PyMOL Python script that loads the backbone (N, CA, C, O; Angstrom):
from pymol import cmd

cmd.read_pdbstr("""\
ATOM      1  N   MET A   1      -6.878   1.434 -26.117  1.00  0.00           N
ATOM      2  CA  MET A   1      -6.203   0.420 -26.766  1.00  0.00           C
ATOM      3  C   MET A   1      -7.181  -0.860 -26.615  1.00  0.00           C
ATOM      4  O   MET A   1      -7.742  -1.088 -25.543  1.00  0.00           O
ATOM      5  N   LYS A   2      -7.338  -1.618 -27.667  1.00  0.00           N
ATOM      6  CA  LYS A   2      -8.181  -2.687 -27.786  1.00  0.00           C
ATOM      7  C   LYS A   2      -7.232  -4.014 -27.934  1.00  0.00           C
ATOM      8  O   LYS A   2      -6.247  -4.057 -28.671  1.00  0.00           O
ATOM      9  N   ILE A   3      -7.639  -4.963 -27.205  1.00  0.00           N
ATOM     10  CA  ILE A   3      -6.836  -6.289 -27.292  1.00  0.00           C
ATOM     11  C   ILE A   3      -7.928  -7.414 -27.340  1.00  0.00           C
ATOM     12  O   ILE A   3      -8.910  -7.539 -26.608  1.00  0.00           O
ATOM     13  N   ILE A   4      -7.507  -8.214 -28.400  1.00  0.00           N
ATOM     14  CA  ILE A   4      -8.305  -9.384 -28.710  1.00  0.00           C
ATOM     15  C   ILE A   4      -7.635 -10.634 -28.216  1.00  0.00           C
ATOM     16  O   ILE A   4      -6.503 -10.902 -28.619  1.00  0.00           O
ATOM     17  N   VAL A   5      -8.258 -11.411 -27.375  1.00  0.00           N
ATOM     18  CA  VAL A   5      -7.577 -12.674 -26.703  1.00  0.00           C
ATOM     19  C   VAL A   5      -8.378 -13.778 -27.096  1.00  0.00           C
ATOM     20  O   VAL A   5      -9.590 -13.735 -26.883  1.00  0.00           O
ATOM     21  N   HIS A   6      -7.809 -14.847 -27.690  1.00  0.00           N
ATOM     22  CA  HIS A   6      -8.449 -16.032 -28.034  1.00  0.00           C
ATOM     23  C   HIS A   6      -8.128 -17.064 -27.005  1.00  0.00           C
ATOM     24  O   HIS A   6      -7.007 -17.572 -26.977  1.00  0.00           O
ATOM     25  N   LEU A   7      -9.046 -17.389 -26.175  1.00  0.00           N
ATOM     26  CA  LEU A   7      -8.797 -18.468 -25.235  1.00  0.00           C
ATOM     27  C   LEU A   7      -9.220 -19.775 -25.629  1.00  0.00           C
ATOM     28  O   LEU A   7     -10.124 -19.919 -26.452  1.00  0.00           O
ATOM     29  N   PRO A   8      -8.589 -20.795 -25.063  1.00  0.00           N
ATOM     30  CA  PRO A   8      -8.977 -22.087 -25.509  1.00  0.00           C
ATOM     31  C   PRO A   8     -10.496 -22.411 -24.911  1.00  0.00           C
ATOM     32  O   PRO A   8     -10.896 -21.899 -23.865  1.00  0.00           O
ATOM     33  N   SER A   9     -11.228 -23.259 -25.654  1.00  0.00           N
ATOM     34  CA  SER A   9     -12.598 -23.596 -25.062  1.00  0.00           C
ATOM     35  C   SER A   9     -12.554 -24.984 -24.451  1.00  0.00           C
ATOM     36  O   SER A   9     -13.459 -25.308 -23.682  1.00  0.00           O
ATOM     37  N   ASP A  10     -11.566 -25.834 -24.735  1.00  0.00           N
ATOM     38  CA  ASP A  10     -11.508 -27.233 -24.217  1.00  0.00           C
ATOM     39  C   ASP A  10     -10.918 -27.051 -22.787  1.00  0.00           C
ATOM     40  O   ASP A  10     -10.066 -26.193 -22.553  1.00  0.00           O
ATOM     41  N   LYS A  11     -11.406 -27.891 -21.850  1.00  0.00           N
ATOM     42  CA  LYS A  11     -10.992 -27.876 -20.434  1.00  0.00           C
ATOM     43  C   LYS A  11      -9.524 -28.302 -20.312  1.00  0.00           C
ATOM     44  O   LYS A  11      -8.832 -27.734 -19.467  1.00  0.00           O
ATOM     45  N   ASN A  12      -9.000 -29.250 -21.081  1.00  0.00           N
ATOM     46  CA  ASN A  12      -7.622 -29.683 -21.143  1.00  0.00           C
ATOM     47  C   ASN A  12      -6.824 -28.499 -21.502  1.00  0.00           C
ATOM     48  O   ASN A  12      -5.880 -28.162 -20.788  1.00  0.00           O
ATOM     49  N   ASN A  13      -7.156 -27.826 -22.602  1.00  0.00           N
ATOM     50  CA  ASN A  13      -6.353 -26.796 -23.156  1.00  0.00           C
ATOM     51  C   ASN A  13      -6.272 -25.625 -22.155  1.00  0.00           C
ATOM     52  O   ASN A  13      -5.223 -25.013 -21.958  1.00  0.00           O
ATOM     53  N   LYS A  14      -7.520 -25.326 -21.488  1.00  0.00           N
ATOM     54  CA  LYS A  14      -7.508 -24.226 -20.417  1.00  0.00           C
ATOM     55  C   LYS A  14      -6.609 -24.598 -19.250  1.00  0.00           C
ATOM     56  O   LYS A  14      -5.931 -23.720 -18.715  1.00  0.00           O
ATOM     57  N   ASP A  15      -6.571 -25.869 -18.826  1.00  0.00           N
ATOM     58  CA  ASP A  15      -5.712 -26.201 -17.839  1.00  0.00           C
ATOM     59  C   ASP A  15      -4.186 -26.105 -18.131  1.00  0.00           C
ATOM     60  O   ASP A  15      -3.385 -25.734 -17.272  1.00  0.00           O
ATOM     61  N   GLU A  16      -3.823 -26.473 -19.434  1.00  0.00           N
ATOM     62  CA  GLU A  16      -2.534 -26.214 -19.824  1.00  0.00           C
ATOM     63  C   GLU A  16      -2.151 -24.857 -19.975  1.00  0.00           C
ATOM     64  O   GLU A  16      -0.986 -24.549 -19.726  1.00  0.00           O
ATOM     65  N   LEU A  17      -3.058 -23.910 -20.389  1.00  0.00           N
ATOM     66  CA  LEU A  17      -2.585 -22.491 -20.474  1.00  0.00           C
ATOM     67  C   LEU A  17      -2.557 -21.963 -19.083  1.00  0.00           C
ATOM     68  O   LEU A  17      -1.810 -21.000 -18.910  1.00  0.00           O
ATOM     69  N   GLU A  18      -3.194 -22.383 -18.105  1.00  0.00           N
ATOM     70  CA  GLU A  18      -3.064 -21.963 -16.739  1.00  0.00           C
ATOM     71  C   GLU A  18      -1.713 -22.315 -16.223  1.00  0.00           C
ATOM     72  O   GLU A  18      -1.065 -21.504 -15.561  1.00  0.00           O
ATOM     73  N   LYS A  19      -1.255 -23.553 -16.521  1.00  0.00           N
ATOM     74  CA  LYS A  19      -0.039 -24.158 -16.048  1.00  0.00           C
ATOM     75  C   LYS A  19       1.017 -23.306 -16.683  1.00  0.00           C
ATOM     76  O   LYS A  19       1.907 -22.847 -15.968  1.00  0.00           O
ATOM     77  N   ARG A  20       0.992 -23.066 -17.927  1.00  0.00           N
ATOM     78  CA  ARG A  20       2.029 -22.446 -18.637  1.00  0.00           C
ATOM     79  C   ARG A  20       2.235 -20.864 -18.140  1.00  0.00           C
ATOM     80  O   ARG A  20       3.346 -20.336 -18.102  1.00  0.00           O
ATOM     81  N   VAL A  21       1.044 -20.215 -17.779  1.00  0.00           N
ATOM     82  CA  VAL A  21       1.154 -19.021 -17.364  1.00  0.00           C
ATOM     83  C   VAL A  21       1.798 -18.841 -15.850  1.00  0.00           C
ATOM     84  O   VAL A  21       2.504 -17.908 -15.465  1.00  0.00           O
ATOM     85  N   ALA A  22       1.394 -19.898 -15.164  1.00  0.00           N
ATOM     86  CA  ALA A  22       2.037 -20.025 -13.749  1.00  0.00           C
ATOM     87  C   ALA A  22       3.597 -20.152 -13.852  1.00  0.00           C
ATOM     88  O   ALA A  22       4.366 -19.517 -13.131  1.00  0.00           O
ATOM     89  N   GLU A  23       3.971 -21.008 -14.791  1.00  0.00           N
ATOM     90  CA  GLU A  23       5.410 -21.308 -14.873  1.00  0.00           C
ATOM     91  C   GLU A  23       6.186 -19.874 -15.370  1.00  0.00           C
ATOM     92  O   GLU A  23       7.280 -19.531 -14.922  1.00  0.00           O
ATOM     93  N   VAL A  24       5.546 -19.236 -16.205  1.00  0.00           N
ATOM     94  CA  VAL A  24       6.171 -17.955 -16.680  1.00  0.00           C
ATOM     95  C   VAL A  24       6.222 -16.973 -15.483  1.00  0.00           C
ATOM     96  O   VAL A  24       7.252 -16.339 -15.251  1.00  0.00           O
ATOM     97  N   HIS A  25       5.064 -16.844 -14.695  1.00  0.00           N
ATOM     98  CA  HIS A  25       5.110 -16.046 -13.524  1.00  0.00           C
ATOM     99  C   HIS A  25       6.249 -16.494 -12.505  1.00  0.00           C
ATOM    100  O   HIS A  25       7.030 -15.676 -12.020  1.00  0.00           O
ATOM    101  N   GLY A  26       6.280 -17.711 -12.248  1.00  0.00           N
ATOM    102  CA  GLY A  26       7.204 -18.294 -11.355  1.00  0.00           C
ATOM    103  C   GLY A  26       8.571 -18.005 -11.748  1.00  0.00           C
ATOM    104  O   GLY A  26       9.381 -17.521 -10.958  1.00  0.00           O
ATOM    105  N   ASP A  27       8.855 -18.305 -13.013  1.00  0.00           N
ATOM    106  CA  ASP A  27      10.264 -17.924 -13.553  1.00  0.00           C
ATOM    107  C   ASP A  27      10.591 -16.510 -13.458  1.00  0.00           C
ATOM    108  O   ASP A  27      11.711 -16.156 -13.088  1.00  0.00           O
ATOM    109  N   SER A  28       9.718 -15.716 -13.757  1.00  0.00           N
ATOM    110  CA  SER A  28       9.965 -14.203 -13.662  1.00  0.00           C
ATOM    111  C   SER A  28      10.323 -13.822 -12.132  1.00  0.00           C
ATOM    112  O   SER A  28      11.273 -13.090 -11.854  1.00  0.00           O
ATOM    113  N   ALA A  29       9.556 -14.333 -11.276  1.00  0.00           N
ATOM    114  CA  ALA A  29       9.779 -13.964  -9.833  1.00  0.00           C
ATOM    115  C   ALA A  29      11.218 -14.678  -9.463  1.00  0.00           C
ATOM    116  O   ALA A  29      12.010 -13.989  -8.820  1.00  0.00           O
ATOM    117  N   VAL A  30      11.532 -15.763  -9.759  1.00  0.00           N
ATOM    118  CA  VAL A  30      12.815 -16.368  -9.481  1.00  0.00           C
ATOM    119  C   VAL A  30      13.883 -15.403 -10.027  1.00  0.00           C
ATOM    120  O   VAL A  30      14.751 -14.944  -9.283  1.00  0.00           O
ATOM    121  N   ALA A  31      13.808 -15.098 -11.355  1.00  0.00           N
ATOM    122  CA  ALA A  31      14.806 -14.416 -11.976  1.00  0.00           C
ATOM    123  C   ALA A  31      14.977 -12.994 -11.338  1.00  0.00           C
ATOM    124  O   ALA A  31      16.112 -12.522 -11.272  1.00  0.00           O
ATOM    125  N   TYR A  32      13.975 -12.340 -10.899  1.00  0.00           N
ATOM    126  CA  TYR A  32      14.074 -11.077 -10.201  1.00  0.00           C
ATOM    127  C   TYR A  32      14.705 -11.307  -8.891  1.00  0.00           C
ATOM    128  O   TYR A  32      15.557 -10.502  -8.515  1.00  0.00           O
ATOM    129  N   ILE A  33      14.415 -12.225  -8.215  1.00  0.00           N
ATOM    130  CA  ILE A  33      14.862 -12.510  -6.829  1.00  0.00           C
ATOM    131  C   ILE A  33      16.439 -12.846  -7.013  1.00  0.00           C
ATOM    132  O   ILE A  33      17.213 -12.380  -6.177  1.00  0.00           O
ATOM    133  N   LYS A  34      16.898 -13.566  -7.980  1.00  0.00           N
ATOM    134  CA  LYS A  34      18.256 -13.840  -8.276  1.00  0.00           C
ATOM    135  C   LYS A  34      19.062 -12.554  -8.411  1.00  0.00           C
ATOM    136  O   LYS A  34      20.162 -12.421  -7.875  1.00  0.00           O
ATOM    137  N   LYS A  35      18.487 -11.632  -9.132  1.00  0.00           N
ATOM    138  CA  LYS A  35      19.179 -10.396  -9.444  1.00  0.00           C
ATOM    139  C   LYS A  35      19.408  -9.521  -8.341  1.00  0.00           C
ATOM    140  O   LYS A  35      20.267  -8.645  -8.443  1.00  0.00           O
ATOM    141  N   GLN A  36      18.654  -9.675  -7.164  1.00  0.00           N
ATOM    142  CA  GLN A  36      18.897  -8.814  -6.056  1.00  0.00           C
ATOM    143  C   GLN A  36      20.076  -8.979  -5.316  1.00  0.00           C
ATOM    144  O   GLN A  36      20.527 -10.119  -5.206  1.00  0.00           O
ATOM    145  N   PRO A  37      20.666  -8.008  -4.775  1.00  0.00           N
ATOM    146  CA  PRO A  37      21.818  -7.974  -4.057  1.00  0.00           C
ATOM    147  C   PRO A  37      21.583  -8.532  -2.532  1.00  0.00           C
ATOM    148  O   PRO A  37      22.341  -8.146  -1.642  1.00  0.00           O
ATOM    149  N   TRP A  38      20.672  -9.314  -2.290  1.00  0.00           N
ATOM    150  CA  TRP A  38      20.336  -9.888  -0.929  1.00  0.00           C
ATOM    151  C   TRP A  38      21.149 -11.013  -0.757  1.00  0.00           C
ATOM    152  O   TRP A  38      21.616 -11.634  -1.711  1.00  0.00           O
ATOM    153  N   THR A  39      21.367 -11.349   0.596  1.00  0.00           N
ATOM    154  CA  THR A  39      22.029 -12.574   1.012  1.00  0.00           C
ATOM    155  C   THR A  39      21.115 -13.758   0.736  1.00  0.00           C
ATOM    156  O   THR A  39      19.921 -13.588   0.488  1.00  0.00           O
ATOM    157  N   LYS A  40      21.716 -15.028   0.783  1.00  0.00           N
ATOM    158  CA  LYS A  40      21.105 -16.107   0.329  1.00  0.00           C
ATOM    159  C   LYS A  40      20.040 -16.386   1.271  1.00  0.00           C
ATOM    160  O   LYS A  40      18.989 -16.844   0.824  1.00  0.00           O
ATOM    161  N   GLU A  41      20.173 -16.158   2.607  1.00  0.00           N
ATOM    162  CA  GLU A  41      19.134 -16.188   3.635  1.00  0.00           C
ATOM    163  C   GLU A  41      17.887 -15.395   3.386  1.00  0.00           C
ATOM    164  O   GLU A  41      16.750 -15.828   3.573  1.00  0.00           O
ATOM    165  N   GLN A  42      18.229 -14.061   2.899  1.00  0.00           N
ATOM    166  CA  GLN A  42      17.216 -13.208   2.549  1.00  0.00           C
ATOM    167  C   GLN A  42      16.351 -13.620   1.387  1.00  0.00           C
ATOM    168  O   GLN A  42      15.129 -13.469   1.368  1.00  0.00           O
ATOM    169  N   LYS A  43      17.057 -14.143   0.433  1.00  0.00           N
ATOM    170  CA  LYS A  43      16.315 -14.730  -0.751  1.00  0.00           C
ATOM    171  C   LYS A  43      15.536 -15.924  -0.448  1.00  0.00           C
ATOM    172  O   LYS A  43      14.491 -16.140  -1.061  1.00  0.00           O
ATOM    173  N   LEU A  44      15.970 -16.720   0.457  1.00  0.00           N
ATOM    174  CA  LEU A  44      15.245 -17.944   0.778  1.00  0.00           C
ATOM    175  C   LEU A  44      13.970 -17.466   1.637  1.00  0.00           C
ATOM    176  O   LEU A  44      12.886 -18.037   1.529  1.00  0.00           O
ATOM    177  N   LEU A  45      14.165 -16.461   2.432  1.00  0.00           N
ATOM    178  CA  LEU A  45      12.977 -16.084   3.274  1.00  0.00           C
ATOM    179  C   LEU A  45      12.004 -15.436   2.389  1.00  0.00           C
ATOM    180  O   LEU A  45      10.829 -15.731   2.605  1.00  0.00           O
ATOM    181  N   ILE A  46      12.261 -14.583   1.402  1.00  0.00           N
ATOM    182  CA  ILE A  46      11.219 -14.078   0.584  1.00  0.00           C
ATOM    183  C   ILE A  46      10.736 -15.164  -0.312  1.00  0.00           C
ATOM    184  O   ILE A  46       9.550 -15.075  -0.630  1.00  0.00           O
ATOM    185  N   ILE A  47      11.401 -16.159  -0.778  1.00  0.00           N
ATOM    186  CA  ILE A  47      10.757 -17.387  -1.448  1.00  0.00           C
ATOM    187  C   ILE A  47       9.754 -18.030  -0.611  1.00  0.00           C
ATOM    188  O   ILE A  47       8.616 -18.249  -1.028  1.00  0.00           O
ATOM    189  N   LYS A  48      10.168 -18.353   0.619  1.00  0.00           N
ATOM    190  CA  LYS A  48       9.266 -18.964   1.601  1.00  0.00           C
ATOM    191  C   LYS A  48       8.042 -18.260   1.869  1.00  0.00           C
ATOM    192  O   LYS A  48       6.974 -18.859   1.995  1.00  0.00           O
ATOM    193  N   SER A  49       8.159 -16.951   1.965  1.00  0.00           N
ATOM    194  CA  SER A  49       7.079 -15.934   2.182  1.00  0.00           C
ATOM    195  C   SER A  49       6.149 -16.086   0.983  1.00  0.00           C
ATOM    196  O   SER A  49       4.943 -16.177   1.212  1.00  0.00           O
ATOM    197  N   ILE A  50       6.563 -16.121  -0.190  1.00  0.00           N
ATOM    198  CA  ILE A  50       5.794 -16.129  -1.371  1.00  0.00           C
ATOM    199  C   ILE A  50       5.071 -17.475  -1.489  1.00  0.00           C
ATOM    200  O   ILE A  50       3.905 -17.510  -1.882  1.00  0.00           O
ATOM    201  N   ALA A  51       5.780 -18.640  -1.138  1.00  0.00           N
ATOM    202  CA  ALA A  51       5.191 -19.849  -1.208  1.00  0.00           C
ATOM    203  C   ALA A  51       4.241 -19.975  -0.152  1.00  0.00           C
ATOM    204  O   ALA A  51       3.323 -20.769  -0.361  1.00  0.00           O
ATOM    205  N   GLY A  52       4.257 -19.379   0.915  1.00  0.00           N
ATOM    206  CA  GLY A  52       3.202 -19.414   2.054  1.00  0.00           C
ATOM    207  C   GLY A  52       1.896 -18.687   1.635  1.00  0.00           C
ATOM    208  O   GLY A  52       0.785 -18.971   2.083  1.00  0.00           O
ATOM    209  N   LYS A  53       2.145 -17.756   0.762  1.00  0.00           N
ATOM    210  CA  LYS A  53       0.759 -17.099   0.392  1.00  0.00           C
ATOM    211  C   LYS A  53       0.269 -17.765  -0.765  1.00  0.00           C
ATOM    212  O   LYS A  53      -0.822 -17.374  -1.179  1.00  0.00           O
ATOM    213  N   CYS A  54       0.866 -18.731  -1.409  1.00  0.00           N
ATOM    214  CA  CYS A  54       0.254 -19.382  -2.563  1.00  0.00           C
ATOM    215  C   CYS A  54      -0.480 -20.745  -2.147  1.00  0.00           C
ATOM    216  O   CYS A  54      -1.257 -21.367  -2.871  1.00  0.00           O
ATOM    217  N   SER A  55      -0.134 -21.058  -0.990  1.00  0.00           N
ATOM    218  CA  SER A  55      -0.850 -22.434  -0.535  1.00  0.00           C
ATOM    219  C   SER A  55      -1.988 -22.221   0.234  1.00  0.00           C
ATOM    220  O   SER A  55      -2.638 -23.179   0.653  1.00  0.00           O
TER     221      SER A  55
END
""", "prot")
cmd.dss("prot")
cmd.show_as("cartoon", "prot")
cmd.util.cbc("prot")
cmd.orient("prot")
């Protein structure tokens, strides 16, 4: 399979793309966690764990 990707060449547009990709990934993670049958405490713990690895 071949995929062609056209990336922005301007720094501001690259930064905007990175921001939007991060938002989509974050929203996906939150949606997944919300669907799980875990307690509120367990969900908060996993979110804190993920946030700790991102900083």
